[in-house]
N, C-alpha and C positions, 0 to 999 in steps of 0.2 A: 369493179374497178377494185384491186387494193392501193392507195396512195399511204405511201410508208413516213411522208411528209405528215400528216394527223399526229400519224403517231411520235411526233416528234418535242408536243410540246403535252405540258405539266401536267396540265388538266386530260387528255390522253391517260397520262401515262398512270395517272389515279385510279379511270377508270380500268385499262385494264390491269394492276395492280389487285381493285378490289374483284373485281371479275376473276379474277387467279386465284384470290385469296379466300370468296364467295363459292364458287362453281369448280373452275382447275382442280384446286388442290382436294377437298372434300374428296370429290368424285375418287381423283386417285388416288387417296387411299381407300376411297369404301370400293373400290378395282382391286385392292392390291391383297386389302382381308379377302375378299369376294374369292381373290381368285386364289388367297391361303386356304382358304375353308372349304371351295369348290373341290382345287384341287386334291385335298388331304380328303375328302368323301368320296371321290372321285378314287383313290392311290387304294381306298379301302373297302369299296365298290371293284374291281379290278382283284383284288387278295384276298377279298370274299368270294368272286369265282370261283378262284384259282382251291381255294381249302373247299368250296362245296365239290368237282373234283374230284380232291382225296378225301372227303368226306364217303362221296358218291362211291369211287374207292372201294373203302376200308370197305362200307357195307357189305359191296358184296362179292371181298373177299373171306367176311365170315360169315357170308351167307352160303357162298361154295364149302365150305368148310363143315359147320350148323349139315347143309345134307349127307353132304360124304358119311359125318356121322350117327346121322339117320338111318344112309342106306347100309352103313356094318350093321348096328343096331336090331335090325329088320332080316337080316340075312337070311331065315331061317323061311322066312314066307316070301322071300325074292325064289328061292329054290326050289319052296312048294305050289310056286306058280305055277304056274298051265305053262304047255312050253312055248317057248321066244316070251316072254316077259321078262327074260335076265337083259337084254336087247338094253335094255331099256338104262342100263350101267355103263353100255361097253360108250367106250368115249370118255366117259369120266371116272372109269374105274380099271385095274389093268387090273387086275386081282384078286380075291379074296379068301383066307386062310382061318381055321379054326385054330383053336391051341389050346390044350388043353392037359392039365400034367406036365407039362414039359415039355408036351409035343406036339406037332405042326401039321397040320392036312391043310396041302390047297387044295380049294373048291373051285377057290374061279380064277384061271389064270396066275400067274407067275407074285409070288409076293415080293420077295427076294430078300434079304437078308436082313434081320430087322437087329439093330441096336440093342443088347444088357436090357434091359428094366431097375431104374434104383428103385429103389427103398421107397423112394414119395413114391416113385410113377405106379406100385405097387400097391401103394395105400389107396391112388385115386382107382385104380381099375377094380379094386372090390368093394369103394366105396360107391359102385358105379358111376365114376367118372372116364369122360376117354381120356384119351393119351396122346397127344399130339407129335412125332417123330421127322424131321428135316436129315436127310444125310446128302453134303454136295461135293461135288465132285468136279472134276472135269469138262462134264454133259454137262444135260439138265438135271436139277436136283431131287435127290428120290422123296416124294411126303408118303409117309407112311400113319394110317390111322389108327389105333385098336382101343373099340369100340370093345365094354364086357357086358356078356353074354346076359340072356335071362336064366340061365344054368348058371348055378355056382361054380366057381371054379375056371369057368371059359370067356375065352376073349376072343374075338373079332379083328381080324388085321386086316386093314382095308389098304392096297396099293393106290393110290387116289391116283391121276394123272393129271401131273405138275399145270398144265398149262389149263385145263380145267377150269383150276383155283382162279389163278388172273390173267385167263382169256375174257371173259368181257369186264375190266379193270383196265387191260392191255386196249379192247374197244371202244368202250370209251373215252381210253387217250389217243384216237383215231383220230385226230382236227387238228390242221393243219397249223395252229396255232403254240398248240402243244409242242413242243423238240422230244422231250425223251418221259419215261415215265418209269422207276421200278422200283420191285418190290425185296429189301433185304431181313435177313433174320435179324437176332440180334444185336450181331458180331457187326456187323452195315455188312456183310457179306451178299453180292446180290441172286435171290430165288428168281427173280425175272426181270429181263428190260425191254423197252421196246426196241433201241437198239439196238438189243444183242451185249456185243463182247467191246463196240466199242463204246458203249457207252463211261461217261465219266459222272453218275447222278451220288454210288457208290462212295467215289473221294469228295462230294460236295457237302455231306449230314457230318457232323460232329462224332466222334468217337461215342460211346458208351456209357464212357467215366464223366461227361463233359456234357451229354445232354440235361442230365436234371430231371430228365421221363419229362421237358417244355418240345414240344411241338415249333415249328417256328416257319420263320420268311426269310433269307439270304439272297442278293447277290452272290454269282458262279462267276469261278474266278476269272472268266474272260473281263465281267461285265457286262456282256452284248444279256444276260439271260435272269431270268428268274427265282430262284430256286422253292418249292416249299414241299416241307415233311410231314404228317402225320404217324401218329405210333399209333398201331395193331397189335392196342390188349390180349391175349389170349393165355396168360397164366389159369384167371379164372377158370377159365370153359375149358382148355387142355393144356393147362400146367406145363407149360411151356415160357421161356419167355417173348417179352412184346419182337413183333416182327413190325416193321417201319417203309411202308409207302412214301417213297419221293418220286416229286415231277419236279421239270423245269418248263418254263413256256419261254419266247423270247420277249424279254424286256420292252419290244416296239408296243407287240402283240397287248401286254399286263397294262402299259401304263398310257395306251392310244389315246382313250380319253381323255387325260390327263394331256399326251403334248398338244391336243387338238385343240385344248383348250390354253393354254397355254402358246400358242401360233394364233389362235382367233379373239381369246379376247384380247390380247393387247391392238391385233389389228381393228376388231371392232373399237377402243380406245381412242388407234389413232384415225378411222374415221367419221366415231364421233368427235371427238376433238376440230377434228379441219372441222365437220358444221357447224358446231358451235362458236369456232373460231371465224369460219363465214360471217355468218350472224352476230359474229361478237363486231368484228369488222364494219358491216353492214348496219348495226347502229351506232357503231362508233360514229361513222360516217357521219350517223347522219347525223350526231351531237354535234361535230367537233367542223364538221363540213363550214357550218354557219359561223359557230364559234368561230375559226378562221378568219373568216370573210370581217368580224367584228375587230379584232386581234388587230387586221392589216389594214383595217379602214382608220381607227381611234389611230395607231401608229404613225400613218401616212398626213391624216390628221393633224396631227403632234408635228411633224415636221414639217408645217406647213401648207401643205399639200390641198390648199380649199376645196380641189376637185372630188373627192375622196368619199367616196359613195358608197353603200353595201346594200348588195343584191341576195337577200335570202328571199328562200321559196316559202311556202307554209304561211296559216294560219295561230303556227305553236306563237310559245315563250321566246324562241329567238327573232321569228318574223314582225315581230307585234317590237324589242326588242329591237330591229334592225330598221325599221319605220321611225321607231322617236328618235336614231344616234340620226339617222338621214332628214328629218327633219329638223333637230340638236343643230346637222351640219351646216344645214345650208341660211340657219337664222346667221350661225357660227360666223361661215366663208361672209356674210353679204355683212357684217358685222367692222367684221377683219378688213376689208373689202375698203367699207366706210373711213375706218381708223390710216389703213395706208395711203388712199385721198388725202385726208384731212392734214397726214404728215405730208405726202406729196406736194399741196400748196404751201402749207409754213414752211419748207426746201428749198422749197422757190421763193420765194418772196427774201428767206435768208440765205441761199448763196446765190441766186442770181441776182433781188433785185431788180426782176425787171418783170413789167403786165404781164408781157408776152407769157411768161414761164409759167406764172399761173395762172393765161389760161388755158393751155398747153395743160398743167398737172389736174385743175378743173375739171379740161372736157374728155380728158384722159379716166379719171377719177371715173368719170356719168359711166361711162362709155364699162367697164371694170364690172360696175354696180348692176348695168339693166341691158338689153339686150338695144343697144339706142339705132336708130339706124341712119339717121339726122339729126345732126348736132350743127348751133351756131350761139355765138355769145358779138352780144355788142355792149364795146365799154367805149362809155359817154368820160371827154377829157381824158383818153390816159396819158399823159404829157405831152401833147400835140397841140397845146397853145385854145384845149375848147373844140376841138376837133374830136369826134367819133371813128371808133371804126369796124369793120365785121369783120369777127375769126369763125373759121369753120372747119370741122374736124370730120374725114373719109378718109376709109382705107388706114384708119391708125396716125395720118397725118396731117398737123394742123397748120391753114394754108390760109391767106388774106381773100377776101369775097369780095374785096372793092378798096377801091382809093380813101381816103380819109375823109366823111363830108362835115362838111361847114353847120349845118342847123342839120335836127332832126325830120328827121320820114315823117308822111304826116301816117296818122292812125297809133302813134307811137308817145305823145302825152304825156297822158295816165302814168305810162310808165316808169315816166322820171321821178313820181313819188314814187312811195310805201305801200303797195296795193296786193293782197295777196295774188296769188300762182287765178290761173286762169289756163284753160283747155278749151281749145277754139279745130273746129274742122278744117282740114288744106283752104274750103277757098277763103277763111277769116283770117288768115294765114297773118300777120304785117308784111307790107311790102317790102319794107328794108330786108326778112327772111327768104326771099324768095332768090335772091343774088347765091343765095349759101344753100338754093335746091328744099329746104325745110317743109314736107307735106304734101313731097314728090309722091310719096308709098300710098299717100291714101290713111295715112293713122289720124288721131289723135294730134297736137299739138300742147307741148308744154311748155307754158309761157309764162315765165316772173323774174322779177326784179331782182339785183344784187343790190339789196339795200343796206346802209346805216347810217344811222341817227336819223331815219325818217328822209332821207336822201337816196335814190337808187344810183345809182356810181355802174352799172346796164345791165342788159336783160341778157337771158339765156332760154333758147327756143330749141328746143327734145321734142324726137318722134321717130316712139318707137315699128311704125307699121300698123297696117290693116287689123291684124288680127290678133296682136298683144292689147290686153291688159294693161292700166292703172291701178296699182293697191297704196291701202294708204301710209302702210311701209314704201314703197316706193318713194312715195309722195315724203314722207315726211324724210327721207334720207336724202333725197336731192336739196330741199331747203336748209341741211344743215350744211352740206355742201357752200352750197351761195352764198350762205350764211359765213361760212369758213373763208370764201375768196372771197364778201366784201369788204371785211375785214382786213382779209391784208392787203389787200388795191388800199384800201385806205391807210391803212398800215405804210404801203410802198409810197401814197404821196403824201402823208406826211413827213416822211421819210426825204421824199426830194425835195420836198421845202421846206426842212432842215438847212441841208444841201446847201440846193439854191440859197438860200439866204447866208448859208454861210461864208460861201463863194464871192458874193452879196458885201456883205461887209469886209471882207479880205479884200476886195476890190475898189471896197469905198477908203480902207486903213492905205489901201498903195496911193489911191490916187492926191491920198491926203498927202502920203510924205513926198509923192513927187510936185505936190504945191508950193510943196517948199521953196521952191527952184523951179522957175521958167525954162531955164535948160535941161532939169530932169523932168518934164511932164510927157507923162506914158513913157516915161524907162521900163521903170517896173511890169509892168507888162508886158513888152516887145521880150524881156530881157528871160519873162516867167516861161512867153510861150516860143523862144529858141531852147530855151530848155529842154522842154521839154520833146521838143521835135531834134533834140539829138537824143534823148534819151527814147525814144519809140526806133532811132537808128538803133541803139547799143539792145533792144528789144527786152528795156529792164521790166520790172516788172508791174503790174496798175497800186502798187503802194509807194514802191520810189516817184513812179511818174507824178507821182498825188502830190509828196512829198515835196516835189522840185519848180511844183505845177507852187504848192503854199509857199514856197521859200525861196522860191522866185517876185513873190510877189512881195513879200516882205521880207528880202535879204536886206533893204536899208532902211530900215525903221529906224536904223543906229543918229537914222540925219537929223532928226527931231532934235537931237540933244547938240549938235553943231550951229552955227549962228548963219544966218539969211547972208551976212557979210560975206563970208568967207564962202560960203557954199557962191555965191554973185560974184567974185576979187577975179577981175580980168589982170592980174598981172602974175607974177610967178610968189606963191606963197612963201611967207617966211616959215622958222622949226615952229613956234608957236602954232601960226595958223593950218601947216603941214600933221602936228602932233592930234589937234582938233581933228581935220578930217581922219587919221588913223584910227583915232578912235572909237568911231559910227560902229566896227561890226560888234563889240566889244559892247558898247552903251544899247545897241539894239537885241543882241547875248541876254542883254539884264533887265529890259523893258519887255522880254517873254519867258522867261524864267515862272512868273509869278501863274501863269494861265500855265494850266496844263495840256489842254489838248495842241500846243507850241510848243509844248518842250524838244518833242524828237525835230521842227526847222530847225533849232540852235545850233548843232553844226556846221548848217551851211549858213546859217547869216553871218555867222561867228567865224569859218573859216574861208569863207568865199576871196577873203585876196591875199591868202596865202601863197607863195611860190614854189615851186617844185624843189629849187635850188637852196629853201629854207629864208630867202631876204624878202619873204612877207611878213603880212602883219595878222592881227596883233601880237602872235604868240613866234612865231617866226617857226612853223609845222615845216620838218620837207618831204617828198618823195608822197610812197604809200603810206603816211601819217597823218595826212590834208586825208581831210572826210570824200571818201571817191562821189560824191550829189555836190562835195562844194568845187572839187575840180569843175565837172560840169559849169557849173553855176558859171564859173569867174570865166573858162571862154564866152558861153554867154556875153555880160558885163560888159567885160572886155572892146569885147567887137561892138556889142549899141552902142558902147558909150563914146569909142571910136567914128565912129560913122553918125554921132551926134551934134550938133554944135556946143558948144562950150564957149562960154566968159574971154575965156580967154585964148579961141581957136576955130575958126570951122570946122562946118562936119568935114571929115578923113575922105576921101575913093575908097571904096569895098577892096580892091583889088592892094593897094596900101597894109590896109585895115588886117585883112587875111594875108600877105607876103609878111608882115609885122606878130601877127599869128604862128607864124612858119617857122619863123624864125627864134619864137620864147620858148619853142618846142622844146625839154630837154635842161632848162633854165624857171621860164616862169610858168609851162604848163605841164600837163603832162604829156609827153610823146607820144601816147598812143592816143589821147585823146585828139591830138590836134591835127592829126590823120584823116581820122573817124571825120571830124568835124569837119576839113577841108573839101573831105570828099560828095558828105553830106552837102556846101556852102554852095558847092560847084555846077549839083547835082538839083539845085532852085530850092531849097532846103526852109529859106525863111514863108514859113507857112504860120498866117494868121488864124487863133482860132477865137470863135468869138463866146463860145461856151460852150454844153456837153445840150448835145442831140440826144434824141430817141431815136433808137439801133429796131425794130421788130424782127427778132432772131424768128424767126418760120421755118417749121420742117414741112 
């Protein structure tokens, strides 16, 4: 079957070009040259056959004239022959006459009038050579033959039957292919024609002055016939100018072999070229199909289609190349999947910072590498205060196989150490993995620890089915993923511990700040929690909530620079005391400035006492000039301060505090934030947080 798509490739174009240059073009040139040579030869043969017809006619005509002369020379013998022998001349000779001394005596039949002889003709007769005379007219021509007698001064005149001279030639021309034949005298006047008076041949022969004595072949005026002529030389034999025999044949008949060649050769060439093209198509297809498959396979593989493989039949070089490509594609695809799995583990740790995400990435990557039917991962202390948790993966989804456990199940102490991997039979699968159905398919189960610096952080159990075979490459790639995951989980643990240490340091600092005065104990943590609760209500980003949380803990750090007697003063503050208290936001900002990680908190710490109408401190900012997070913290700070006892007053009722905040909307506080804050408080928004919790996001 012809496939046009195969011929659009560059290689196929080169093959076809080579085929045409090396085969078709030489064949066409050879066919053209052969056609020219053969057609020329056939034309010459056809014209030679026409010439043979003319030569035969010339010979017949000369034979008849010579015979007539011979009859005339033997006239005495004829007359002396026995009775009836003269009948041999009937049909050839109309009459015989003897001319002597100017007198003519009819011997047989009638000779008719003979034009007077010229001096040259008399000399020929006296020399013993015959003389031929023709008289043309309206009817058939008269042919007279003068033959010298054996007796001196006597001439025998023979009145030859004209038809007997050319009858044989006309019979020879009695062929369907011969359209016409004429015998002409020297002046191209017709003596006899096959078609009689209807003949057009006399006009087809060049005049005597233009012939130059050369015989030839030409086309007739109509172009549908071929005309040829031959000169019958009679001067030496009969003393008269030459006669001409002209014949015409159908051009189609003359050149029929050439026409047949012209028809059959292209047809043969077309058939031959068609067969060659079919063969070329077969060979090109046999060559190009595997090449196209290889090209398509490599292109798909280059576009990250790791399933691309090439199916090529045969044991030739293409089959070997396809086998090598498939083997290379298998190895590369496994490497790509391994790289993607390792990258997925890294992304899970970097982007999600979650042990569950790392677990999902690990078990998902393993399922991409190997046809695993069952997989489970037991994590030790995944942020759950020393508990272990078991994950399972079924149908592409990660789920918990059971609640966190306080102690390790029996049979697993060896896995807590950095021990090598091992394969176990289904009946030897550790009990903890039975909850994840590992070993249910009856195949060998691969068990290996996730170890970092000699300590296991988890254990993985994998099953590929009863008929599956584990290879060294399979084990090596799984161990790479396990090592990557162990490092990622360890990094996550270290990061979590670092974050927890940071929060603990912040809480300790907040406690130290609040401990400056017994009246402010716990104030910073309560303000921080309330501000974060409001941020949750506002659906702020995690980054903004984190800033509020840390800013709330440190918002009063500047009170370190305020004397304790001022903070604990029970009366009304004088001007100097008031300026000392109002300086604590600026002092706090200066304290945080040298610490790079605390610099993002400076706007909250410095401006949490600014007021919406610009009457606050330390910078007198107004409206939206006040940083947004500082406006949020301001509400939480005022609420907790008014609800807490102070040396100069008791704790104020909640309703009174909320009414005060409502009255301060648009003057002391951002009116939009006031409305949301009041809605939150009416809905019970005082949520106390004890710290971060681990949330296992499983799918």
